[in-house]
DSSP file (Angstrom, degrees, kcal/mol; ACC not computed):
  #  RESIDUE AA STRUCTURE BP1 BP2  ACC     N-H-->O    O-->H-N    N-H-->O    O-->H-N    TCO  KAPPA ALPHA  PHI   PSI    X-CA   Y-CA   Z-CA
    1    1 A M              0   0    0      0, 0.0     2,-0.1     0, 0.0     0, 0.0   0.000 360.0 360.0 360.0 138.3  -14.1   -8.9    0.9
    2    2 A S     >  -     0   0    0      1,-0.1     4,-2.2     4,-0.0     5,-0.1  -0.358 360.0-118.2 -78.4 157.9  -11.2  -10.3    3.0
    3    3 A W  H  > S+     0   0    0      1,-0.2     4,-2.8     2,-0.2     5,-0.2   0.864 116.5  56.3 -61.6 -36.4   -8.4   -8.2    4.2
    4    4 A A  H  > S+     0   0    0      1,-0.2     4,-1.9     2,-0.2    -1,-0.2   0.917 108.8  47.4 -62.7 -41.7   -5.9  -10.3    2.2
    5    5 A K  H  > S+     0   0    0      2,-0.2     4,-1.6     1,-0.2    -2,-0.2   0.895 110.2  52.0 -68.1 -40.6   -7.9   -9.4   -1.0
    6    6 A L  H  X S+     0   0    0     -4,-2.2     4,-0.7     1,-0.2     3,-0.3   0.939 111.0  47.0 -59.0 -49.3   -8.0   -5.8   -0.1
    7    7 A L  H >< S+     0   0    0     -4,-2.8     3,-0.7     1,-0.2    -1,-0.2   0.882 108.5  55.6 -61.9 -35.8   -4.3   -5.7    0.3
    8    8 A E  H 3< S+     0   0    0     -4,-1.9    -1,-0.2     1,-0.2    -2,-0.2   0.838 112.8  42.5 -65.5 -30.5   -3.8   -7.5   -2.9
    9    9 A E  H 3< S+     0   0    0     -4,-1.6    -1,-0.2    -3,-0.3    -2,-0.2   0.435  99.0  95.3 -94.0   0.3   -5.8   -4.9   -4.7
   10   10 A S  S << S-     0   0    0     -3,-0.7     4,-0.1    -4,-0.7    -3,-0.1  -0.119  92.1-101.3 -78.7-179.7   -4.2   -2.0   -3.0
   11   11 A I  S    S+     0   0    0     91,-0.1    92,-3.3     2,-0.1    -1,-0.1   0.588  90.1 105.7 -79.2  -9.3   -1.3    0.1   -4.2
   12   12 A L  B    S-A  102   0A   0     90,-0.3    90,-0.3    -5,-0.2     2,-0.2  -0.380  85.3 -99.7 -72.4 147.7    1.1   -1.8   -1.9
   13   13 A K    >>  -     0   0    0     88,-3.7     4,-2.4     1,-0.1     3,-0.9  -0.497  28.0-138.1 -61.0 131.4    3.5   -4.3   -3.3
   14   14 A N  H 3> S+     0   0    0      1,-0.3     4,-2.3     2,-0.2     5,-0.5   0.831 100.1  60.4 -63.5 -34.1    2.0   -7.7   -2.7
   15   15 A E  H 34 S+     0   0    0      1,-0.2    -1,-0.3     2,-0.2     4,-0.2   0.715 113.4  38.2 -70.9 -19.7    5.3   -9.3   -1.7
   16   16 A I  H <> S+     0   0    0     -3,-0.9     4,-1.6    85,-0.2     5,-0.2   0.880 121.8  38.5 -88.1 -53.6    5.5   -6.8    1.2
   17   17 A S  H  X S+     0   0    0     -4,-2.4     4,-2.1     1,-0.2     5,-0.2   0.875 112.2  54.3 -76.2 -36.1    1.9   -6.6    2.3
   18   18 A A  H  X S+     0   0    0     -4,-2.3     4,-1.9    -5,-0.2    -1,-0.2   0.916 109.4  46.0 -66.0 -42.3    0.8  -10.2    2.0
   19   19 A K  H  > S+     0   0    0     -5,-0.5     4,-1.4    -4,-0.2    -1,-0.2   0.935 116.0  44.1 -66.8 -45.8    3.6  -11.7    4.0
   20   20 A V  H  X S+     0   0    0     -4,-1.6     4,-2.9     1,-0.2     5,-0.3   0.839 109.1  58.1 -68.4 -32.1    3.3   -9.2    6.9
   21   21 A Y  H  X S+     0   0    0     -4,-2.1     4,-2.9    -5,-0.2     5,-0.2   0.942 104.3  51.8 -59.7 -45.8   -0.5   -9.5    6.9
   22   22 A G  H  X S+     0   0    0     -4,-1.9     4,-0.8     1,-0.2    -1,-0.2   0.879 113.4  44.3 -57.6 -38.3   -0.3  -13.2    7.5
   23   23 A L  H  X S+     0   0    0     -4,-1.4     4,-0.5     1,-0.2     3,-0.5   0.941 117.4  42.5 -72.5 -45.2    2.0  -12.7   10.4
   24   24 A Y  H >< S+     0   0    0     -4,-2.9     3,-1.0     1,-0.2     4,-0.4   0.833 106.0  62.4 -74.4 -30.3    0.1   -9.8   12.0
   25   25 A S  H >< S+     0   0    0     -4,-2.9     3,-1.4    -5,-0.3     4,-0.3   0.818  91.9  67.8 -66.8 -25.8   -3.4  -11.4   11.4
   26   26 A N  H >< S+     0   0    0     -4,-0.8     3,-2.2    -3,-0.5     6,-0.4   0.865  88.0  66.4 -56.4 -37.6   -2.3  -14.3   13.7
   27   27 A Y  T << S+     0   0    0     -3,-1.0    -1,-0.3    -4,-0.5    -2,-0.2   0.721  93.9  60.2 -57.5 -22.0   -2.3  -11.8   16.6
   28   28 A A  T <  S+     0   0    0     -3,-1.4     2,-0.4    -4,-0.4    -1,-0.3   0.578  89.2  86.6 -81.3 -11.2   -6.1  -11.5   16.2
   29   29 A H  S <> S-     0   0    0     -3,-2.2     4,-1.9    -4,-0.3     3,-0.3  -0.781  73.5-140.3-101.4 136.0   -6.6  -15.2   16.8
   30   30 A S  H  > S+     0   0    0     -2,-0.4     4,-2.3     1,-0.2     5,-0.2   0.800  98.9  60.9 -63.7 -30.1   -7.1  -16.5   20.3
   31   31 A E  H  > S+     0   0    0      1,-0.2     4,-1.9     2,-0.2    -1,-0.2   0.933 106.9  45.7 -60.9 -45.6   -5.0  -19.6   19.7
   32   32 A F  H  > S+     0   0    0     -6,-0.4     4,-2.4    -3,-0.3    -1,-0.2   0.875 110.1  53.1 -64.3 -39.6   -2.0  -17.6   18.8
   33   33 A I  H  X S+     0   0    0     -4,-1.9     4,-2.4    -7,-0.3    -1,-0.2   0.869 108.1  52.6 -64.0 -35.5   -2.5  -15.3   21.8
   34   34 A S  H  X S+     0   0    0     -4,-2.3     4,-2.4     2,-0.2    -2,-0.2   0.928 107.1  51.4 -66.1 -41.9   -2.6  -18.5   24.0
   35   35 A I  H  X S+     0   0    0     -4,-1.9     4,-2.1     1,-0.2    -2,-0.2   0.929 110.4  49.7 -62.5 -44.2    0.7  -19.7   22.6
   36   36 A I  H  < S+     0   0    0     -4,-2.4    -1,-0.2     1,-0.2    -2,-0.2   0.954 111.5  48.7 -59.3 -45.2    2.2  -16.3   23.4
   37   37 A Q  H >< S+     0   0    0     -4,-2.4     3,-1.0     1,-0.2     4,-0.2   0.872 109.3  52.0 -65.7 -34.8    0.9  -16.5   27.0
   38   38 A I  H 3< S+     0   0    0     -4,-2.4     3,-0.4     1,-0.2    -1,-0.2   0.877 115.7  41.1 -66.2 -36.6    2.2  -20.0   27.4
   39   39 A N  T >< S+     0   0    0     -4,-2.1     3,-2.5    -5,-0.2     4,-0.4   0.257  80.9 116.6 -92.9  11.3    5.7  -18.9   26.3
   40   40 A E  G X   +     0   0    0     -3,-1.0     3,-1.9     1,-0.3    -1,-0.2   0.825  64.6  65.3 -53.7 -35.8    5.5  -15.6   28.2
   41   41 A N  G 3  S+     0   0    0     -3,-0.4    -1,-0.3     1,-0.3    -2,-0.1   0.723  98.7  55.1 -62.7 -16.1    8.4  -16.6   30.4
   42   42 A K  G <  S+     0   0    0     -3,-2.5     2,-0.4     2,-0.0    -1,-0.3   0.598  82.4 105.8 -89.5  -9.7   10.7  -16.5   27.3
   43   43 A L    <   +     0   0    0     -3,-1.9     2,-0.3    -4,-0.4    -3,-0.0  -0.573  45.0 148.8 -76.3 129.2    9.7  -12.9   26.5
   44   44 A S    >   -     0   0    0     -2,-0.4     3,-1.4     3,-0.1     6,-0.2  -0.981  58.0-123.5-158.0 146.2   12.5  -10.6   27.3
   45   45 A K  T 3  S+     0   0    0     -2,-0.3    -2,-0.0     1,-0.3    -1,-0.0   0.631 115.5  52.5 -67.8 -12.1   13.8   -7.3   26.1
   46   46 A N  T 3  S+     0   0    0      4,-0.0     2,-0.3     5,-0.0    -1,-0.3   0.479  80.8 111.8 -97.3  -7.2   17.2   -9.1   25.6
   47   47 A D    <>  -     0   0    0     -3,-1.4     4,-2.2     1,-0.1     5,-0.2  -0.545  64.1-144.3 -73.6 126.8   15.8  -12.0   23.6
   48   48 A T  H  > S+     0   0    0     -2,-0.3     4,-2.7     1,-0.2     5,-0.2   0.879  98.3  52.9 -59.4 -42.3   17.1  -11.7   20.0
   49   49 A F  H  > S+     0   0    0      2,-0.2     4,-2.5     1,-0.2    -1,-0.2   0.921 110.1  49.0 -60.3 -44.5   13.8  -13.0   18.4
   50   50 A N  H  > S+     0   0    0      1,-0.2     4,-2.2     2,-0.2    -2,-0.2   0.902 111.3  49.6 -61.8 -41.2   11.8  -10.3   20.4
   51   51 A I  H  X S+     0   0    0     -4,-2.2     4,-2.4     2,-0.2    -2,-0.2   0.940 112.5  46.2 -63.3 -48.1   14.1   -7.6   19.3
   52   52 A E  H  X S+     0   0    0     -4,-2.7     4,-2.5     2,-0.2    -2,-0.2   0.886 112.0  51.9 -65.4 -37.5   14.0   -8.6   15.6
   53   53 A T  H  X S+     0   0    0     -4,-2.5     4,-2.7    -5,-0.2    -1,-0.2   0.915 110.5  47.4 -64.2 -43.2   10.2   -8.9   15.7
   54   54 A V  H  X S+     0   0    0     -4,-2.2     4,-2.4     2,-0.2    -2,-0.2   0.895 112.9  49.4 -65.9 -41.2    9.9   -5.5   17.2
   55   55 A I  H  X S+     0   0    0     -4,-2.4     4,-2.1     2,-0.2    -2,-0.2   0.907 112.1  48.0 -63.4 -43.1   12.3   -4.0   14.6
   56   56 A T  H  X S+     0   0    0     -4,-2.5     4,-2.3     2,-0.2    -2,-0.2   0.946 113.0  48.1 -64.2 -46.2   10.4   -5.7   11.8
   57   57 A T  H  X S+     0   0    0     -4,-2.7     4,-2.2     1,-0.2    -2,-0.2   0.931 112.3  48.5 -60.7 -45.8    7.0   -4.5   13.1
   58   58 A L  H  X S+     0   0    0     -4,-2.4     4,-2.5     1,-0.2    -1,-0.2   0.861 110.5  52.1 -63.8 -37.0    8.3   -0.9   13.5
   59   59 A N  H  X S+     0   0    0     -4,-2.1     4,-2.3     2,-0.2    -1,-0.2   0.913 109.8  48.2 -65.5 -42.4    9.7   -1.0   10.0
   60   60 A N  H  X S+     0   0    0     -4,-2.3     4,-2.3     2,-0.2    -2,-0.2   0.869 111.0  51.5 -65.8 -38.8    6.4   -2.1    8.6
   61   61 A V  H  X S+     0   0    0     -4,-2.2     4,-2.7     2,-0.2    -2,-0.2   0.918 109.1  50.8 -61.3 -45.1    4.6    0.6   10.5
   62   62 A R  H  X S+     0   0    0     -4,-2.5     4,-2.6     1,-0.2    -2,-0.2   0.922 109.7  50.6 -60.3 -44.6    7.0    3.2    9.2
   63   63 A I  H  X S+     0   0    0     -4,-2.3     4,-2.0     1,-0.2    -1,-0.2   0.923 111.7  45.6 -58.0 -46.0    6.5    2.0    5.6
   64   64 A L  H  X S+     0   0    0     -4,-2.3     4,-2.5     1,-0.2    -1,-0.2   0.865 111.5  54.1 -69.2 -34.9    2.7    2.2    5.9
   65   65 A N  H  X S+     0   0    0     -4,-2.7     4,-3.0     2,-0.2    -2,-0.2   0.945 108.0  49.4 -57.5 -47.7    3.0    5.6    7.5
   66   66 A C  H  X S+     0   0    0     -4,-2.6     4,-2.3     1,-0.2     5,-0.2   0.900 110.7  49.3 -60.6 -42.1    5.1    6.9    4.7
   67   67 A V  H  X S+     0   0    0     -4,-2.0     4,-2.5     1,-0.2    -1,-0.2   0.944 112.6  49.4 -63.3 -46.1    2.6    5.6    2.1
   68   68 A S  H  X S+     0   0    0     -4,-2.5     4,-2.5     1,-0.2    -2,-0.2   0.899 108.8  52.1 -56.4 -45.5   -0.2    7.3    4.1
   69   69 A I  H  X S+     0   0    0     -4,-3.0     4,-2.5     2,-0.2    -1,-0.2   0.928 110.7  46.3 -60.9 -45.4    1.6   10.5    4.3
   70   70 A I  H  X S+     0   0    0     -4,-2.3     4,-2.0     2,-0.2     5,-0.2   0.931 111.2  52.7 -64.8 -43.4    2.2   10.7    0.5
   71   71 A L  H  X S+     0   0    0     -4,-2.5     4,-1.0    -5,-0.2    -1,-0.2   0.922 110.7  47.4 -56.6 -44.6   -1.4    9.8   -0.2
   72   72 A L  H  X S+     0   0    0     -4,-2.5     4,-2.8     1,-0.2     3,-0.3   0.878 109.8  52.7 -67.2 -37.7   -2.6   12.6    2.1
   73   73 A T  H  < S+     0   0    0     -4,-2.5     7,-0.3     1,-0.2    -1,-0.2   0.830 109.0  50.3 -67.5 -28.1   -0.2   15.1    0.5
   74   74 A N  H  < S+     0   0    0     -4,-2.0    -1,-0.2    -5,-0.2    -2,-0.2   0.728 118.3  39.3 -79.2 -20.5   -1.6   14.2   -2.9
   75   75 A K  H  < S+     0   0    0     -4,-1.0     2,-0.4    -3,-0.3    -2,-0.2   0.828 114.8  46.2 -94.2 -37.6   -5.1   14.7   -1.6
   76   76 A F     X  -     0   0    0     -4,-2.8     4,-1.8     1,-0.1    -1,-0.2  -0.936  59.5-151.7-120.9 132.8   -5.0   17.7    0.6
   77   77 A T  H  > S+     0   0    0     -2,-0.4     4,-2.5     1,-0.2     5,-0.2   0.880 100.4  53.9 -64.4 -40.3   -3.3   21.0    0.0
   78   78 A F  H  > S+     0   0    0      1,-0.2     4,-1.8     2,-0.2    -1,-0.2   0.857 109.0  49.8 -68.4 -30.6   -2.7   21.7    3.7
   79   79 A A  H  > S+     0   0    0     -7,-0.3     4,-2.6     2,-0.2    -6,-0.2   0.898 111.1  49.3 -72.9 -38.7   -1.0   18.3    4.0
   80   80 A K  H  X S+     0   0    0     -4,-1.8     4,-2.1    -8,-0.3    -2,-0.2   0.910 110.8  49.1 -63.3 -41.3    1.2   19.1    1.0
   81   81 A E  H  X S+     0   0    0     -4,-2.5     4,-0.7     2,-0.2    -2,-0.2   0.865 112.8  48.1 -70.6 -35.9    2.1   22.5    2.4
   82   82 A S  H >< S+     0   0    0     -4,-1.8     3,-0.8    -5,-0.2     4,-0.4   0.903 110.4  52.4 -66.6 -41.7    3.0   20.9    5.8
   83   83 A F  H >< S+     0   0    0     -4,-2.6     3,-1.5     1,-0.2    -2,-0.2   0.900 104.4  55.4 -61.5 -40.7    5.1   18.2    4.1
   84   84 A E  H 3< S+     0   0    0     -4,-2.1    -1,-0.2     1,-0.3    -2,-0.2   0.707 100.3  60.5 -65.0 -20.3    7.0   20.8    2.2
   85   85 A K  T << S+     0   0    0     -3,-0.8    -1,-0.3    -4,-0.7    -2,-0.2   0.556  86.1 106.2 -83.6  -9.9    8.0   22.5    5.5
   86   86 A L  S <  S-     0   0    0     -3,-1.5    -3,-0.0    -4,-0.4     5,-0.0  -0.258  86.7 -86.5 -68.6 155.9    9.8   19.2    6.6
   87   87 A D     >  -     0   0    0      1,-0.1     4,-2.5     4,-0.0     5,-0.2  -0.287  39.2-120.8 -54.6 145.2   13.5   18.8    6.8
   88   88 A E  H  > S+     0   0    0      1,-0.2     4,-2.5     2,-0.2     5,-0.2   0.867 112.2  53.8 -62.1 -37.8   14.9   17.6    3.4
   89   89 A K  H  > S+     0   0    0      2,-0.2     4,-2.0     1,-0.2    -1,-0.2   0.901 110.2  46.1 -66.3 -41.0   16.3   14.5    4.9
   90   90 A L  H  > S+     0   0    0      2,-0.2     4,-2.5     1,-0.2    -2,-0.2   0.903 112.1  51.0 -64.6 -44.2   12.9   13.5    6.4
   91   91 A K  H  X S+     0   0    0     -4,-2.5     4,-2.4     2,-0.2    -2,-0.2   0.912 110.2  50.1 -59.2 -44.1   11.1   14.2    3.2
   92   92 A Y  H  X S+     0   0    0     -4,-2.5     4,-3.0     1,-0.2    -2,-0.2   0.933 110.4  49.7 -59.3 -46.7   13.6   12.0    1.3
   93   93 A S  H  X S+     0   0    0     -4,-2.0     4,-2.4     2,-0.2     5,-0.3   0.924 112.0  47.5 -63.8 -45.3   13.1    9.2    3.8
   94   94 A I  H  X S+     0   0    0     -4,-2.5     4,-1.8     1,-0.2    -1,-0.2   0.919 114.4  46.6 -61.7 -43.0    9.3    9.4    3.5
   95   95 A E  H  X S+     0   0    0     -4,-2.4     4,-2.5     2,-0.2     5,-0.2   0.914 111.8  51.8 -69.5 -40.9    9.4    9.5   -0.3
   96   96 A F  H  X S+     0   0    0     -4,-3.0     4,-2.5     1,-0.2    -2,-0.2   0.967 112.4  43.9 -55.0 -57.2   11.9    6.5   -0.4
   97   97 A W  H  X S+     0   0    0     -4,-2.4     4,-1.4     1,-0.2    -1,-0.2   0.804 112.3  54.5 -67.3 -29.2    9.8    4.3    1.8
   98   98 A N  H  X S+     0   0    0     -4,-1.8     4,-1.7    -5,-0.3     3,-0.4   0.956 111.1  43.8 -63.2 -51.0    6.7    5.3   -0.1
   99   99 A K  H  < S+     0   0    0     -4,-2.5    -2,-0.2     1,-0.2    -1,-0.2   0.867 111.2  56.1 -66.7 -35.5    8.3    4.3   -3.5
  100  100 A F  H  < S+     0   0    0     -4,-2.5    -1,-0.2    -5,-0.2    -2,-0.2   0.865 112.8  40.9 -61.0 -36.5    9.7    1.1   -1.9
  101  101 A A  H  < S+     0   0    0     -4,-1.4   -88,-3.7    -3,-0.4    -2,-0.2   0.716  99.6  79.4 -92.8 -24.0    6.2   -0.1   -0.8
  102  102 A I  B  <   A   12   0A   0     -4,-1.7   -90,-0.3   -90,-0.3   -91,-0.1  -0.515 360.0 360.0 -95.4 161.5    4.0    0.8   -3.7
  103  103 A K              0   0    0    -92,-3.3   -91,-0.1    -2,-0.2    -1,-0.1   0.494 360.0 360.0 -71.6 360.0    3.4   -1.1   -7.0
């Protein structure tokens, strides 16, 4: 089964997971890596495109982490107990991004 099919059948919203999977899966292909290397002189921490790409990637990682945390708290008592000890603002944020990402 392909990764795209697995994502489609997962609990994640397809409109979130399918689009980002297409983007990130390109990084696994040597042709795309070659394009990045050719344009390496344009890579800069001050470049707007680079900044936006990093922000988008980190946001997607945050979303997946929040979904994973909630799944773990539902499966393991020790995880639920640890989650309950978190600051209320952090728990709210984790729950928000989890609800945002799942079907």
